[in-house]
N, C-alpha and C positions, 0 to 999 in steps of 0.2 A: 400430626399437623391439624390444627383447628381451622376449619373452613366454614364460612357462612353458607347456609342452604340458599337455593334460588329465591325462596320466599323471603328469607331474611335480607338478602340483597335488595329485593324490591322494597322492603320496609325501610332500609337505610336510605334508599333513593327517595322514597316518599318523605321521610323525615327531613331530608336535606332540601326538599322542595325544588327538585331539579326541574328545569324548564322542559316542556313537552318535547321539543325538538332534540334536546340533549338526551332525554330518555330513549327516544327512537334511535338516535345515533348509537347509543350504548347497546341497544338490542341488536342492531345490525352488526356492530363490531363483534358481539357475542356469537352471532350466526356464522360470520366468517371464521372466527377463531376456532369454534368447536367443529366446524366442517373440516378445516385444515387438520385439526388434531385427530379427528376420526380417520382421515385419509393417511396421515403420517403414521398413526399407530398400527394401521393395517400393514405398513411397510416395516413392521417390527421395532418401531420406536416405542418408548414407554412414557409418553407425556401424560401428566396428571390432568385429566379433562375437567375435574371438579375445581381444581385450582384455577385453570384457564377460564372456566365459565364465570367464577366469582370475580376474577380480576377484570375480565372483559365488561361485565355488567357494571362494575364499580370504578372503572378507570377514570371517569369524569365526575366522580362523586362531589368534588368541591368546585367544579367549573362554574356552576350557576352563581355562586357567591363571589367567585373571582372577578366577575364583571364589575362588581362594586369595589372589592378590596384590592384588585390588581395583584393578588397573590399568585405564585407559581402553583397552578392547580395540580400539577404532577407531584410536586414535593409535598404539598399540604394534604393531598388526597392519600398519598402513601403513609404519611405520618398519622393521619386520622384513623386509618385502618390498623396500623401498628398499635395505636393507643386502645383500640377496641379489642385487641388480642388476636389480630390476624396478621402477623408480621410477614408471612410468605406472600399473602395477597398484597399487602402494602408495598413490598419490594417490587412486585411486578407493576403495580400502579405507578410507583415513583419513576419507573423507566419507560413509561408508555410513549413519551415524546422523544426522548433520546436515551439510548442504551448507555450503561456505564462503560461497556466495551463491546466492540463489534468483532465477533469471532470469525475465524476462517475455516474451522473444521467442518466436517460434513454434518454431524449431529446438530439438530435444532433443539432449542430449549423453550420452555414455557414463556419466559420473558420475551423472547424473540417473536413468538407467535402473537402475543398481545401487541407488541410494538408494531409489527407488520399489519395486523388486522385493522388497527386504528388508522393506518395510512391508506387503507383501501376503502374507507367509508367517508364520503363527503355528505354531511348532514344525514339524510336518510337513504342515500344512494350508494350502492357498491360501484366504485369507479376504478379506473386505472391509476397507477402511481403518477402518471403524467398529469391527469386531470386534477388529482389532489395537490400535486406540486404547484400547478398554475394557480389554484385557489390560495394556497399558503403564501405564495409570492405576492399575489395581489393584495391579500389581507394584512400580512405581517411584515413584508420586506420594504419598510419605508426608507432604509438606508442601505448603502452599498455593502457595508459590513454584514448586515442582516442577510442580504441576498447571498453573499458568499457562504455564510454559515449554513443557510438552508440548502444550498446546492451541495455542500459537502455531506450534510445529513442525508440527502436524497441519493447521492452516489453510494453511500453505505447501505441504504435501504434497498437499492437495486441489487447490490451484491447479496444481501440477505434474501431477497426474492429468488434469485438464482439458486441459492442453497436450499431453500424450502422446496422448490419445484423440481430440483435436479433429478430425483428418482420417481416423480409422480407421473401418472398417465395423463393428467390434466395440465393445462397451461394457465398462467396468471389470468389471461383474458377470458378463460372459461368460467370464472367465478360468477360473472354476471348472468350466465345462462344456467349454471348449476344451482344458484340460489335465487329463487323467484323474487322479483322486486319488492313486493309487499308481503313477503313471507313472515314478517315480524308481527303481523296484525294479531294473531292468537296470543303471542307473548305480551303484546301491549294490553290486551284485554285482561290477561292474568295479572299484570302489574296494576292496572286500574282497580281490579277487584280487591287486591291486597290493600291498596291505598284507601279504598272505601271502608274497609273493616277497621282501620286504625282509629283510635280515639282522637277526637278533634281537640 
């Protein structure tokens, strides 16, 4: 499996001229996703942390341009990464908003970690699913049909949350305490260093 290094992820993010707040959001999603992966792997799961790290950093790779194009950034981001030769990363990115299918078994997969981690980060803050839902409803649910779709999506996400935390010693609400609020600062500085080294 071909995976981009963290530095290469940063280069791709710079090349795509991602807005600063989307970069910080992506760094926070990566912190949540890799933290959960470390904890789950200690429980004898065998999740690919490098795949998860790359997909978390790149999950919003086409979001900045989508503000102008109105493209579905999950689909185009996934395709962009497939075209670069990273189909496994692209598959996770494509499903970060909505999973192709919601499993019921106990084992948790990489794509589920990315999908869930994204729903726990609002801008630069790690928040509860309820806080994120309220924001999504306020921002995107202009019609009743949209509200209904979002509520179904959140019911599935709550079930996913229960599966992720079922055998863990920590609870969903503990993430805010376990991951310091501005813990992304060092990563942001690394990202900015990589961007500064790229040819103009």
